[in-house]
C-alpha positions in Angstrom: 10.6 13.2 60.3 9.7 16.7 58.9 6.1 16.3 58.0 6.1 19.8 55.9 8.9 18.3 53.7 6.5 15.6 52.7 3.4 17.5 52.1 2.3 18.4 48.6 2.6 21.9 47.7 -1.0 22.7 47.9 -1.6 21.3 51.4 1.7 22.6 52.7 0.5 26.2 51.8 -2.9 25.6 53.4 -1.8 24.3 56.4 1.2 26.9 56.7 -1.3 29.6 56.6 -3.0 28.2 59.8 0.0 26.8 61.6 3.4 28.6 61.5 5.2 25.3 61.3 3.9 22.0 61.0 7.3 20.6 62.0 6.9 22.7 65.0 3.7 21.1 65.7 5.1 17.7 65.6 7.8 18.7 68.0 5.2 20.1 70.3 3.4 16.9 70.5 6.5 15.1 71.2 7.4 17.8 73.9 4.0 17.4 75.5 4.3 13.9 75.5 7.7 14.2 77.1 6.5 16.5 79.9 3.6 14.2 80.5 6.0 11.3 80.9 8.4 13.2 83.1 5.6 14.6 85.4 6.3 18.0 84.4 2.6 18.4 83.5 0.0 16.3 85.6 -2.7 16.3 82.9 -3.8 17.7 79.5 -6.1 20.2 79.8 -9.4 20.4 77.9 -8.4 23.6 76.1 -5.0 21.8 74.9 -7.1 18.7 73.9 -9.6 20.9 71.9 -6.6 22.6 70.0 -5.1 19.2 69.3 -8.4 17.9 67.9 -9.0 20.9 65.8 -5.4 21.0 64.4 -5.4 17.2 63.6 -9.0 17.3 61.9 -7.8 20.2 59.8 -4.6 18.6 58.9 -6.4 15.1 57.9 -8.8 16.8 55.8 -6.7 19.2 53.9 -4.0 16.6 53.3 -6.0 13.7 52.3 -7.6 16.0 49.8 -4.3 17.0 48.3 -2.9 13.5 48.0 -6.0 12.4 46.4 -5.7 15.2 44.0 -1.9 14.3 43.7 -2.9 10.7 43.0 -5.5 11.5 40.3 -2.9 14.0 38.6 -0.3 11.6 38.5 -2.6 8.8 37.1 -3.6 11.1 34.3 -0.3 12.0 33.5 0.7 8.4 33.0 -2.7 7.5 31.3 -2.0 10.2 28.6 1.4 9.0 28.0 0.0 5.4 27.5 -2.9 6.8 25.3 -0.1 8.3 23.1 1.4 5.0 22.5 -1.9 3.3 21.9 -2.7 6.1 19.5 0.1 5.1 17.2 -1.4 1.5 16.9 -4.9 3.1 16.4 -3.6 5.5 13.6 -1.7 2.6 11.8 -4.8 0.3 12.1 -7.0 2.8 10.5 -4.7 3.7 7.5 -4.3 -0.1 6.9 -7.7 -1.1 7.0 -9.0 1.9 4.9 -6.4 3.7 2.5 -4.0 0.9 2.2 -6.8 -1.7 1.8 -8.4 0.3 -1.0 -5.2 0.7 -2.5 -4.6 -3.1 -2.6 -8.2 -3.6 -3.9 -7.4 -0.9 -6.5 -4.1 -2.7 -7.6 -5.9 -6.2 -7.7 -8.7 -4.4 -10.0 -6.0 -3.0 -12.4 -4.6 -6.6 -12.2 -7.5 -8.1 -13.6 -8.3 -5.2 -16.2 -4.6 -5.8 -17.6 -5.0 -9.6 -17.6 -8.5 -9.2 -19.2 -7.0 -6.9 -21.9 -4.1 -9.5 -22.5 -6.1 -12.9 -22.8 -9.4 -12.4 -21.2 -9.5 -15.1 -18.7 -5.7 -15.5 -17.8 -5.4 -18.4 -20.1 -3.6 -17.8 -23.6 -5.6 -18.4 -26.8 -2.5 -18.7 -28.8 1.3 -19.5 -28.4 3.8 -19.4 -31.0 3.4 -21.8 -33.9 6.7 -23.9 -33.7 7.6 -26.1 -30.8 11.1 -24.3 -30.7 9.3 -20.9 -30.1 9.6 -19.7 -33.5 6.8 -18.1 -35.9 6.3 -20.5 -38.7 4.1 -17.8 -40.8 5.8 -15.7 -43.2 6.7 -12.0 -41.7 5.0 -10.2 -44.4 3.9 -6.6 -44.0 1.6 -6.9 -46.9 2.2 -3.3 -47.8 0.5 -2.1 -44.4 0.0 1.6 -43.9 0.8 1.8 -40.1 -0.5 5.4 -40.4 -3.8 4.6 -41.7 -7.0 5.1 -39.6 -9.2 1.9 -40.2 -11.9 3.6 -38.0 -14.8 5.1 -40.3 -14.7 8.7 -40.3 -15.6 11.4 -42.8 -11.7 11.4 -44.0 -11.7 7.8 -44.2 -15.1 6.6 -45.1 -15.2 2.7 -44.5 -18.7 1.8 -44.1 -19.2 -1.1 -41.5 -15.4 -0.8 -40.7 -14.5 -0.4 -37.1 -11.0 -0.2 -35.5 -11.6 0.7 -31.8 -11.2 -1.7 -28.8 -14.9 -2.8 -29.2 -13.7 -4.6 -32.3 -11.7 -7.2 -30.0 -12.4 -8.8 -26.8 -8.6 -8.8 -26.0 -5.1 -8.9 -27.1 -5.0 -12.7 -27.9 -8.1 -12.4 -29.8 -6.9 -9.4 -31.7 -3.6 -11.4 -32.3 -5.7 -14.8 -33.3 -7.9 -12.8 -35.6 -5.0 -11.0 -37.2 -3.2 -14.2 -38.1 -6.1 -15.9 -39.3 -7.1 -13.3 -41.9 -3.4 -12.4 -42.6 -2.7 -16.0 -43.1 -5.7 -16.2 -45.7 -4.0 -13.4 -47.6 -0.7 -15.1 -47.2 -1.9 -18.3 -48.5 -3.8 -16.6 -51.4 -0.5 -14.8 -52.5 1.5 -18.0 -52.3 -1.1 -19.9 -54.4 -0.3 -17.5 -57.4 2.5 -19.6 -58.9 3.6 -18.5 -62.5 4.1 -21.3 -65.3 5.4 -20.7 -68.9 3.1 -22.6 -71.1 -0.5 -21.0 -71.1 -1.8 -21.7 -74.5 -4.5 -24.2 -73.0 -4.5 -22.9 -69.3 -7.9 -22.2 -67.7 -7.8 -18.4 -67.0 -10.1 -18.7 -64.3 -7.4 -20.8 -62.3 -5.0 -19.4 -59.5 -2.1 -19.2 -61.9 -0.3 -15.9 -62.7 1.2 -15.6 -66.4 4.9 -14.2 -66.3 5.5 -11.2 -68.0 6.5 -11.8 -71.7 8.8 -8.8 -71.4 11.1 -10.9 -69.2 11.3 -13.8 -71.9 14.0 -14.3 -74.5 12.8 -14.7 -78.0 14.5 -17.5 -80.3 18.0 -16.7 -81.1 17.2 -16.9 -85.0 14.8 -13.8 -84.5 17.0 -11.5 -82.8 18.1 -9.4 -85.6 14.7 -9.8 -87.3 13.1 -6.6 -86.1 9.7 -7.3 -87.8 9.4 -10.8 -86.6 10.7 -9.9 -83.1 8.1 -6.9 -82.7 5.3 -9.3 -84.0 6.2 -11.9 -81.5 6.4 -9.3 -78.8 2.9 -8.1 -79.6 1.2 -11.3 -80.0 2.9 -12.4 -76.7 2.1 -9.5 -74.8 -1.5 -9.4 -75.9 -1.8 -12.9 -74.8 -0.2 -12.2 -71.5 -2.4 -8.9 -70.7 -5.3 -10.7 -71.9 -4.8 -13.6 -69.8 -3.8 -11.2 -66.6 -7.1 -9.2 -67.3 -9.0 -12.4 -67.0 -7.0 -13.3 -63.9 -7.4 -10.0 -62.3 -11.1 -10.2 -63.0 -11.3 -13.7 -61.2 -9.2 -13.0 -58.3 -8.7 -9.1 -57.7 -11.6 -8.5 -55.4 -10.6 -11.6 -53.4 -7.3 -10.4 -53.0 -8.3 -7.0 -52.0 -10.8 -8.0 -49.5 -8.5 -10.2 -47.8 -5.7 -7.8 -47.8 -8.2 -5.2 -46.3 -9.3 -7.7 -43.7 -5.7 -8.4 -42.6 -4.8 -4.7 -42.5 -7.9 -3.8 -40.5 -7.2 -6.7 -38.2 -3.4 -5.6 -37.9 -4.8 -2.2 -37.1 -7.3 -3.5 -34.5 -4.3 -5.3 -32.8 -2.4 -2.2 -32.5 -4.9 -0.5 -30.7 -5.5 -3.4 -28.5 -1.7 -3.7 -27.8 -1.6 0.0 -27.1 -4.5 -0.4 -24.8 -3.0 -3.4 -22.8 0.5 -1.6 -22.5 -1.6 1.5 -21.0 -3.5 -1.1 -18.6 -0.1 -2.8 -17.7 1.4 0.4 -16.6 -1.3 1.5 -14.8 -1.4 -1.9 -12.7 2.3 -1.3 -12.0 1.7 2.1 -10.9 -1.0 1.0 -8.7 1.1 -1.7 -7.1 4.0 0.5 -6.6 1.6 3.1 -4.8 0.3 0.4 -2.5 3.8 -1.0 -1.7 5.2 2.4 -1.2 2.2 3.6 1.1 2.8 0.4 3.2 6.4 1.3 3.6 5.8 4.9 4.5 3.0 4.3 7.0 5.2 1.6 8.7 8.0 4.3 9.0 5.7 6.8 10.1 4.1 4.3 12.7 7.5 3.1 14.0 8.6 6.9 14.4 5.4 7.5 16.3 5.9 4.4 18.5 9.6 5.2 19.4 8.8 8.7 20.4 5.7 8.1 22.4 7.1 5.0 24.1 10.3 6.9 25.3 7.8 9.3 26.7 5.7 7.0 28.4 9.0 5.3 30.0 10.1 8.5 31.2 6.6 9.5 32.6 6.3 5.8 34.1 9.3 6.7 36.0 8.4 10.1 37.1 4.8 8.8 38.3 6.3 5.8 40.1 8.5 8.6 42.1 5.4 10.5 42.9 3.6 7.6 44.0 6.2 7.0 46.3 6.3 10.5 47.7 2.6 10.9 48.5 2.5 7.4 50.1 5.4 8.6 52.4 3.2 12.0 53.0 0.0 9.6 53.9 2.2 7.7 56.1 3.6 11.0 58.0 0.0 12.1 58.3 -1.1 8.8 60.0 1.9 9.2 62.3 0.8 12.7 63.3 -2.6 11.4 64.0 -1.5 8.6 66.0 0.6 11.2 68.1 -2.5 13.1 68.7 -4.6 10.1 69.5 -1.8 8.8 72.0 -1.7 12.3 73.8 -5.6 12.7 73.9 -5.7 9.5 75.6 -3.7 10.9 78.1 -0.6 8.7 77.6 3.1 9.5 76.8 4.5 6.7 75.0 4.8 7.6 71.2 6.7 4.7 70.3 4.1 2.5 68.8 3.2 5.4 66.4 6.7 5.5 65.0 6.6 1.8 64.3 3.2 1.4 62.6 2.6 0.6 59.0 0.9 3.1 56.6 -2.8 1.7 56.6 -4.0 3.6 53.5 -1.1 2.9 51.6 -1.8 -0.6 52.1 -5.1 -0.3 50.4 -5.7 0.9 46.7 -6.7 4.4 47.7 -3.3 5.9 46.6 -2.2 3.2 44.2 -1.1 4.4 40.5 -2.4 1.7 38.0 0.3 0.8 35.5 -0.6 -0.7 32.1 2.2 -1.7 29.8 1.2 -0.2 26.2 1.2 -2.4 23.1 4.5 -3.9 21.8 5.7 -2.3 18.6 4.2 -3.8 15.7 6.6 -5.3 12.7 5.7 -4.2 9.3 5.0 -7.6 8.1 2.8 -6.1 5.4 5.8 -4.6 3.6 6.4 -5.9 -0.1 10.1 -5.6 0.2 11.6 -6.8 -3.2 8.4 -8.0 -4.5 7.7 -5.0 -6.6 7.6 -4.2 -10.3 10.0 -5.0 -11.9 11.7 -7.8 -9.7 12.1 -11.0 -11.0 9.8 -12.9 -8.5 7.1 -10.2 -9.2 7.2 -10.2 -13.1 7.2 -14.2 -12.7 4.1 -14.0 -10.8 2.4 -11.5 -12.6 3.7 -11.9 -16.4 5.0 -15.2 -16.5 2.2 -16.6 -18.7 3.0 -14.1 -21.4 6.8 -14.8 -21.6 7.3 -16.5 -25.0 3.8 -16.0 -26.3 2.3 -13.9 -29.1 1.3 -11.4 -26.8 4.3 -10.3 -24.8 4.3 -7.4 -22.1 5.8 -4.0 -22.5 8.9 -3.1 -20.7 8.2 -2.8 -17.0 8.5 0.5 -15.1 10.1 0.1 -12.0 8.6 1.9 -8.6 10.0 5.0 -7.4 11.3 4.9 -3.8 8.9 5.4 -1.1 8.9 9.1 0.6 10.5 7.8 3.8 
């Protein structure tokens, strides 16, 4: 056994500076024992014994210190590789419990804002009128001006009129309010039925007189210009007098109902636009949350794969190092045993060659091996559960399907940056 070949570099260098060749020393000890056994020498001199003690003491102190340093260095190397793997999990946990958790919370808040804008509490106030999903009220526009600003401004002074979001609680409210007011207008208009005989009619009723210019005169008068003209004047006078009275009785009511209908419809358009805006903010927030999960899971998987590969390689290297410096320790103990035998004025070294390494059997030179955590699966991933997947839309928008307050076209998520 060549002790020099098994020594750490630092220890070997130190010993070589004091002893030309450690193997030569080992051979010298063996030769000395053989000479004593053969009778070539009668006794180990005190001077020789002193030199042996000095050499073995220096050897033990120097090598023991170097082996312990090697053990610490190897343990640190393995621990650093272990820590790198564990750091992947720490970074993952930090991101998921902070940034991603905040994104999830924000997405939930935007969902609440959207639903509050649509129906207030997640329960629709109004569905379509007919059981088959049709709308029973007439689809009038009542001469509605979609460009008109119903908010009171210097250009449009409407005292007491507001058309902003503060005028409605949510879209279902805006839709319901518009339906009530526009139905009132519709019903008023529907009540204006014409009739042909108005001689004794109460002009304060809800009947509209037909225009006399649209009526045929008696056939005997068709060529009597004077009588025809007289008839037209008399009939026209009666018509316009009636309509004047009718207008005095009902024009103000009609105009007010029309104003309320138009104002309610404007308020609804403002509310619908706001709900659409909040819908897309919600979709975008959910996409950001879902994509960030994918991105961070991908980042963690790459971190773990690389760090664990390095750990596995380092683990093998450190295991070889542990085996080597334990062999070095064993070689040192054999040399010390040789010295003890010779200093005891004995010559049989065979008992030393077969002895076990005592320090190696303790924990003094042991490396502590700890397996890093197993790779964490990305169970948080949303997968296909994203805008505008069928399942996602059913979960988030189902209550609005077939209602008077449908959702806007969904905006799909952009792909995650991985």
